[in-house]
Each structure stands twice: as C-alpha cells, then as structure tokens.
N, CA, C and O atoms as a GROMACS GRO file, in nm:
protein
  316
    1MET      N    1   3.649 -15.306  -8.341
    1MET     CA    2   3.607 -15.438  -8.380
    1MET      C    3   3.728 -15.530  -8.374
    1MET      O    4   3.840 -15.488  -8.404
    2ARG      N    5   3.706 -15.654  -8.335
    2ARG     CA    6   3.814 -15.750  -8.322
    2ARG      C    7   3.772 -15.880  -8.389
    2ARG      O    8   3.660 -15.928  -8.369
    3ALA      N    9   3.860 -15.936  -8.468
    3ALA     CA   10   3.834 -16.065  -8.532
    3ALA      C   11   3.913 -16.172  -8.460
    3ALA      O   12   4.029 -16.152  -8.423
    4VAL      N   13   3.850 -16.287  -8.442
    4VAL     CA   14   3.919 -16.402  -8.386
    4VAL      C   15   3.926 -16.505  -8.498
    4VAL      O   16   3.825 -16.566  -8.534
    5VAL      N   17   4.044 -16.524  -8.553
    5VAL     CA   18   4.065 -16.613  -8.667
    5VAL      C   19   4.172 -16.712  -8.630
    5VAL      O   20   4.275 -16.676  -8.574
    6SER      N   21   4.148 -16.838  -8.662
    6SER     CA   22   4.245 -16.942  -8.630
    6SER      C   23   4.263 -17.036  -8.748
    6SER      O   24   4.166 -17.074  -8.813
    7GLU      N   25   4.387 -17.072  -8.775
    7GLU     CA   26   4.413 -17.177  -8.872
    7GLU      C   27   4.406 -17.309  -8.798
    7GLU      O   28   4.460 -17.323  -8.689
    8LEU      N   29   4.337 -17.405  -8.858
    8LEU     CA   30   4.316 -17.533  -8.792
    8LEU      C   31   4.383 -17.644  -8.870
    8LEU      O   32   4.403 -17.632  -8.991
    9GLY      N   33   4.418 -17.750  -8.802
    9GLY     CA   34   4.482 -17.864  -8.866
    9GLY      C   35   4.385 -17.942  -8.953
    9GLY      O   36   4.264 -17.921  -8.944
   10PRO      N   37   4.435 -18.031  -9.036
   10PRO     CA   38   4.351 -18.105  -9.129
   10PRO      C   39   4.254 -18.202  -9.061
   10PRO      O   40   4.156 -18.243  -9.125
   11ALA      N   41   4.276 -18.238  -8.937
   11ALA     CA   42   4.188 -18.332  -8.868
   11ALA      C   43   4.072 -18.261  -8.798
   11ALA      O   44   3.986 -18.328  -8.740
   12PHE      N   45   4.068 -18.128  -8.800
   12PHE     CA   46   3.962 -18.054  -8.731
   12PHE      C   47   3.831 -18.066  -8.806
   12PHE      O   48   3.829 -18.051  -8.928
   13ASP      N   49   3.721 -18.093  -8.737
   13ASP     CA   50   3.588 -18.104  -8.798
   13ASP      C   51   3.521 -17.967  -8.797
   13ASP      O   52   3.454 -17.930  -8.700
   14LEU      N   53   3.540 -17.893  -8.904
   14LEU     CA   54   3.488 -17.756  -8.914
   14LEU      C   55   3.335 -17.754  -8.905
   14LEU      O   56   3.279 -17.663  -8.844
   15LEU      N   57   3.269 -17.852  -8.964
   15LEU     CA   58   3.123 -17.856  -8.960
   15LEU      C   59   3.071 -17.868  -8.817
   15LEU      O   60   2.960 -17.825  -8.788
   16ALA      N   61   3.150 -17.926  -8.727
   16ALA     CA   62   3.108 -17.939  -8.586
   16ALA      C   63   3.093 -17.803  -8.519
   16ALA      O   64   3.027 -17.794  -8.416
   17THR      N   65   3.152 -17.697  -8.575
   17THR     CA   66   3.139 -17.564  -8.516
   17THR      C   67   3.008 -17.496  -8.555
   17THR      O   68   2.970 -17.395  -8.496
   18TYR      N   69   2.938 -17.551  -8.653
   18TYR     CA   70   2.813 -17.492  -8.701
   18TYR      C   71   2.702 -17.519  -8.601
   18TYR      O   72   2.673 -17.634  -8.569
   19ARG      N   73   2.639 -17.411  -8.552
   19ARG     CA   74   2.536 -17.426  -8.447
   19ARG      C   75   2.395 -17.396  -8.497
   19ARG      O   76   2.299 -17.420  -8.424
   20GLY      N   77   2.380 -17.345  -8.618
   20GLY     CA   78   2.245 -17.319  -8.669
   20GLY      C   79   2.224 -17.172  -8.700
   20GLY      O   80   2.310 -17.106  -8.757
   21VAL      N   81   2.108 -17.121  -8.661
   21VAL     CA   82   2.068 -16.984  -8.693
   21VAL      C   83   2.175 -16.884  -8.650
   21VAL      O   84   2.222 -16.888  -8.536
   22GLY      N   85   2.213 -16.796  -8.741
   22GLY     CA   86   2.314 -16.695  -8.711
   22GLY      C   87   2.455 -16.738  -8.746
   22GLY      O   88   2.548 -16.657  -8.742
   23ASP      N   89   2.473 -16.866  -8.780
   23ASP     CA   90   2.605 -16.917  -8.817
   23ASP      C   91   2.617 -16.923  -8.970
   23ASP      O   92   2.517 -16.918  -9.041
   24PHE      N   93   2.739 -16.934  -9.018
   24PHE     CA   94   2.760 -16.962  -9.159
   24PHE      C   95   2.871 -17.065  -9.172
   24PHE      O   96   2.958 -17.078  -9.086
   25PHE      N   97   2.863 -17.139  -9.281
   25PHE     CA   98   2.960 -17.245  -9.306
   25PHE      C   99   2.977 -17.258  -9.456
   25PHE      O  100   2.880 -17.279  -9.529
   26PHE      N  101   3.100 -17.245  -9.502
   26PHE     CA  102   3.134 -17.266  -9.642
   26PHE      C  103   3.253 -17.361  -9.647
   26PHE      O  104   3.351 -17.342  -9.576
   27GLU      N  105   3.243 -17.465  -9.731
   27GLU     CA  106   3.353 -17.560  -9.742
   27GLU      C  107   3.354 -17.616  -9.884
   27GLU      O  108   3.249 -17.643  -9.942
   28ARG      N  109   3.474 -17.632  -9.937
   28ARG     CA  110   3.492 -17.693 -10.068
   28ARG      C  111   3.629 -17.759 -10.073
   28ARG      O  112   3.730 -17.698 -10.040
   29ALA      N  113   3.630 -17.884 -10.113
   29ALA     CA  114   3.754 -17.958 -10.129
   29ALA      C  115   3.842 -17.956 -10.003
   29ALA      O  116   3.964 -17.949 -10.013
   30GLY      N  117   3.778 -17.962  -9.885
   30GLY     CA  118   3.853 -17.968  -9.761
   30GLY      C  119   3.901 -17.835  -9.707
   30GLY      O  120   3.968 -17.832  -9.604
   31ILE      N  121   3.868 -17.726  -9.773
   31ILE     CA  122   3.906 -17.593  -9.725
   31ILE      C  123   3.777 -17.517  -9.696
   31ILE      O  124   3.686 -17.514  -9.779
   32GLY      N  125   3.769 -17.455  -9.578
   32GLY     CA  126   3.644 -17.389  -9.546
   32GLY      C  127   3.657 -17.280  -9.442
   32GLY      O  128   3.766 -17.252  -9.390
   33VAL      N  129   3.543 -17.219  -9.413
   33VAL     CA  130   3.533 -17.114  -9.313
   33VAL      C  131   3.399 -17.131  -9.243
   33VAL      O  132   3.298 -17.164  -9.305
   34SER      N  133   3.400 -17.108  -9.113
   34SER     CA  134   3.279 -17.117  -9.033
   34SER      C  135   3.279 -16.999  -8.936
   34SER      O  136   3.384 -16.957  -8.890
   35GLY      N  137   3.162 -16.948  -8.906
   35GLY     CA  138   3.156 -16.835  -8.814
   35GLY      C  139   3.019 -16.820  -8.753
   35GLY      O  140   2.925 -16.891  -8.788
   36HIS      N  141   3.009 -16.726  -8.661
   36HIS     CA  142   2.884 -16.702  -8.590
   36HIS      C  143   2.863 -16.554  -8.571
   36HIS      O  144   2.956 -16.481  -8.534
   37GLY      N  145   2.742 -16.508  -8.596
   37GLY     CA  146   2.706 -16.371  -8.567
   37GLY      C  147   2.745 -16.272  -8.675
   37GLY      O  148   2.796 -16.310  -8.781
   38THR      N  149   2.721 -16.146  -8.646
   38THR     CA  150   2.749 -16.037  -8.738
   38THR      C  151   2.838 -15.936  -8.667
   38THR      O  152   2.801 -15.883  -8.562
   39ALA      N  153   2.955 -15.910  -8.723
   39ALA     CA  154   3.045 -15.810  -8.665
   39ALA      C  155   3.007 -15.671  -8.711
   39ALA      O  156   3.008 -15.576  -8.632
   40VAL      N  157   2.973 -15.659  -8.837
   40VAL     CA  158   2.935 -15.529  -8.893
   40VAL      C  159   2.847 -15.553  -9.014
   40VAL      O  160   2.866 -15.651  -9.087
   41THR      N  161   2.750 -15.466  -9.036
   41THR     CA  162   2.666 -15.471  -9.154
   41THR      C  163   2.704 -15.356  -9.245
   41THR      O  164   2.708 -15.241  -9.202
   42VAL      N  165   2.732 -15.388  -9.369
   42VAL     CA  166   2.773 -15.287  -9.467
   42VAL      C  167   2.662 -15.274  -9.569
   42VAL      O  168   2.617 -15.374  -9.627
   43GLN      N  169   2.617 -15.152  -9.592
   43GLN     CA  170   2.511 -15.128  -9.688
   43GLN      C  171   2.554 -15.019  -9.784
   43GLN      O  172   2.644 -14.940  -9.755
   44GLY      N  173   2.488 -15.015  -9.897
   44GLY     CA  174   2.516 -14.910  -9.995
   44GLY      C  175   2.476 -14.956 -10.134
   44GLY      O  176   2.429 -15.068 -10.153
   45SER      N  177   2.496 -14.868 -10.227
   45SER     CA  178   2.465 -14.902 -10.366
   45SER      C  179   2.571 -15.000 -10.417
   45SER      O  180   2.677 -15.013 -10.356
   46PRO      N  181   2.543 -15.068 -10.528
   46PRO     CA  182   2.643 -15.159 -10.583
   46PRO      C  183   2.778 -15.091 -10.610
   46PRO      O  184   2.882 -15.157 -10.606
   47HIS      N  185   2.777 -14.963 -10.637
   47HIS     CA  186   2.901 -14.891 -10.663
   47HIS      C  187   2.975 -14.854 -10.534
   47HIS      O  188   3.097 -14.838 -10.535
   48GLU      N  189   2.901 -14.842 -10.424
   48GLU     CA  190   2.961 -14.804 -10.296
   48GLU      C  191   3.012 -14.923 -10.214
   48GLU      O  192   3.102 -14.909 -10.131
   49LEU      N  193   2.954 -15.041 -10.238
   49LEU     CA  194   2.984 -15.157 -10.154
   49LEU      C  195   3.131 -15.199 -10.152
   49LEU      O  196   3.182 -15.227 -10.044
   50PRO      N  197   3.201 -15.205 -10.266
   50PRO     CA  198   3.342 -15.249 -10.258
   50PRO      C  199   3.426 -15.164 -10.162
   50PRO      O  200   3.504 -15.219 -10.084
   51LEU      N  201   3.412 -15.033 -10.168
   51LEU     CA  202   3.490 -14.946 -10.080
   51LEU      C  203   3.442 -14.959  -9.936
   51LEU      O  204   3.523 -14.958  -9.843
   52ALA      N  205   3.311 -14.972  -9.917
   52ALA     CA  206   3.258 -14.986  -9.781
   52ALA      C  207   3.307 -15.115  -9.716
   52ALA      O  208   3.341 -15.116  -9.598
   53VAL      N  209   3.311 -15.224  -9.792
   53VAL     CA  210   3.361 -15.351  -9.738
   53VAL      C  211   3.510 -15.340  -9.707
   53VAL      O  212   3.555 -15.386  -9.602
   54ALA      N  213   3.587 -15.278  -9.797
   54ALA     CA  214   3.730 -15.259  -9.774
   54ALA      C  215   3.754 -15.176  -9.648
   54ALA      O  216   3.844 -15.207  -9.570
   55ASP      N  217   3.676 -15.072  -9.627
   55ASP     CA  218   3.689 -14.989  -9.506
   55ASP      C  219   3.656 -15.070  -9.381
   55ASP      O  220   3.726 -15.060  -9.280
   56ALA      N  221   3.550 -15.152  -9.387
   56ALA     CA  222   3.512 -15.233  -9.272
   56ALA      C  223   3.621 -15.334  -9.239
   56ALA      O  224   3.653 -15.354  -9.122
   57LEU      N  225   3.677 -15.399  -9.340
   57LEU     CA  226   3.785 -15.496  -9.315
   57LEU      C  227   3.909 -15.427  -9.261
   57LEU      O  228   3.980 -15.484  -9.178
   58GLY      N  229   3.935 -15.305  -9.307
   58GLY     CA  230   4.051 -15.230  -9.257
   58GLY      C  231   4.038 -15.193  -9.111
   58GLY      O  232   4.138 -15.168  -9.044
   59ALA      N  233   3.915 -15.189  -9.060
   59ALA     CA  234   3.891 -15.153  -8.920
   59ALA      C  235   3.905 -15.273  -8.826
   59ALA      O  236   3.903 -15.255  -8.704
   60VAL      N  237   3.920 -15.392  -8.880
   60VAL     CA  238   3.933 -15.512  -8.797
   60VAL      C  239   4.076 -15.523  -8.746
   60VAL      O  240   4.171 -15.515  -8.824
   61ALA      N  241   4.090 -15.542  -8.618
   61ALA     CA  242   4.222 -15.560  -8.557
   61ALA      C  243   4.256 -15.708  -8.561
   61ALA      O  244   4.218 -15.783  -8.472
   62ALA      N  245   4.329 -15.749  -8.664
   62ALA     CA  246   4.366 -15.890  -8.678
   62ALA      C  247   4.485 -15.922  -8.590
   62ALA      O  248   4.565 -15.835  -8.557
   63ARG      N  249   4.496 -16.048  -8.553
   63ARG     CA  250   4.608 -16.095  -8.473
   63ARG      C  251   4.736 -16.087  -8.556
   63ARG      O  252   4.738 -16.137  -8.668
   64PRO      N  253   4.842 -16.027  -8.506
   64PRO     CA  254   4.968 -16.019  -8.581
   64PRO      C  255   5.016 -16.159  -8.622
   64PRO      O  256   5.024 -16.249  -8.539
   65GLY      N  257   5.048 -16.175  -8.748
   65GLY     CA  258   5.095 -16.303  -8.799
   65GLY      C  259   4.984 -16.403  -8.826
   65GLY      O  260   5.010 -16.512  -8.877
   66GLY      N  261   4.860 -16.367  -8.793
   66GLY     CA  262   4.749 -16.459  -8.815
   66GLY      C  263   4.687 -16.440  -8.953
   66GLY      O  264   4.730 -16.354  -9.030
   67PRO      N  265   4.588 -16.520  -8.983
   67PRO     CA  266   4.520 -16.507  -9.112
   67PRO      C  267   4.454 -16.370  -9.127
   67PRO      O  268   4.418 -16.306  -9.027
   68ALA      N  269   4.438 -16.326  -9.248
   68ALA     CA  270   4.375 -16.196  -9.277
   68ALA      C  271   4.226 -16.202  -9.247
   68ALA      O  272   4.166 -16.309  -9.255
   69PRO      N  273   4.165 -16.088  -9.212
   69PRO     CA  274   4.020 -16.084  -9.191
   69PRO      C  275   3.947 -16.125  -9.320
   69PRO      O  276   4.001 -16.110  -9.430
   70LEU      N  277   3.827 -16.174  -9.304
   70LEU     CA  278   3.748 -16.225  -9.415
   70LEU      C  279   3.609 -16.167  -9.410
   70LEU      O  280   3.546 -16.163  -9.304
   71ALA      N  281   3.560 -16.120  -9.524
   71ALA     CA  282   3.423 -16.070  -9.533
   71ALA      C  283   3.336 -16.182  -9.589
   71ALA      O  284   3.370 -16.243  -9.690
   72VAL      N  285   3.224 -16.207  -9.522
   72VAL     CA  286   3.125 -16.303  -9.569
   72VAL      C  287   2.994 -16.228  -9.575
   72VAL      O  288   2.956 -16.161  -9.479
   73GLY      N  289   2.924 -16.239  -9.685
   73GLY     CA  290   2.801 -16.164  -9.694
   73GLY      C  291   2.700 -16.226  -9.787
   73GLY      O  292   2.724 -16.326  -9.853
   74ALA      N  293   2.586 -16.161  -9.788
   74ALA     CA  294   2.477 -16.200  -9.876
   74ALA      C  295   2.432 -16.075  -9.951
   74ALA      O  296   2.423 -15.967  -9.893
   75LEU      N  297   2.404 -16.091 -10.077
   75LEU     CA  298   2.359 -15.981 -10.159
   75LEU      C  299   2.211 -16.002 -10.190
   75LEU      O  300   2.174 -16.105 -10.247
   76PRO      N  301   2.127 -15.907 -10.155
   76PRO     CA  302   1.984 -15.923 -10.182
   76PRO      C  303   1.953 -15.908 -10.330
   76PRO      O  304   2.019 -15.832 -10.401
   77PHE      N  305   1.852 -15.979 -10.376
   77PHE     CA  306   1.809 -15.964 -10.514
   77PHE      C  307   1.718 -15.844 -10.531
   77PHE      O  308   1.708 -15.788 -10.640
   78ASP      N  309   1.650 -15.805 -10.424
   78ASP     CA  310   1.558 -15.692 -10.428
   78ASP      C  311   1.573 -15.612 -10.299
   78ASP      O  312   1.526 -15.655 -10.194
   79PRO      N  313   1.638 -15.495 -10.307
   79PRO     CA  314   1.659 -15.418 -10.183
   79PRO      C  315   1.528 -15.370 -10.125
   79PRO      O  316   1.527 -15.304 -10.022
   0.00000   0.00000   0.00000
C-alpha cells in the first residue's frame, strides 16, 4: 500500500479537491484533510480495532520526510 500525502500552502483551496461520492473532507480553523477512495478496510471488535488500525498504518509506505499517514474512518452504530 502507498500513501500520497502532501503539505499544501495556506492559499490552497482544499475544498476544491472534494469530488463527491467516495471522497472525504474535514476542515476546522483553516487546517484540514481531503481524500478519495479506500486504501484499506479495517474491521474487528472495539477491542481489536486500535491494534488493527495501527497495523494498517504501519503497512503504509510514506514518503521519507513527508507527513505521517492518517487514518480516517467511520464507526457504525449497529454492526
């Protein structure tokens, strides 16, 4: 698995990267993250998820010197 992560300047319009279905966008106070698609799906019990997410992030080949990989997810209310 490979992550493509870039730090952007303050004039970059992050919301312009949002294309709709399959994308995600989180922003607060001028700091945000935007992405598209699913790299990996992690499932398990509430007790298993923290380790499973840590393992999945550890498998991402991040760019040397670049930002760290980021996990974005949704937790279901009823499995």
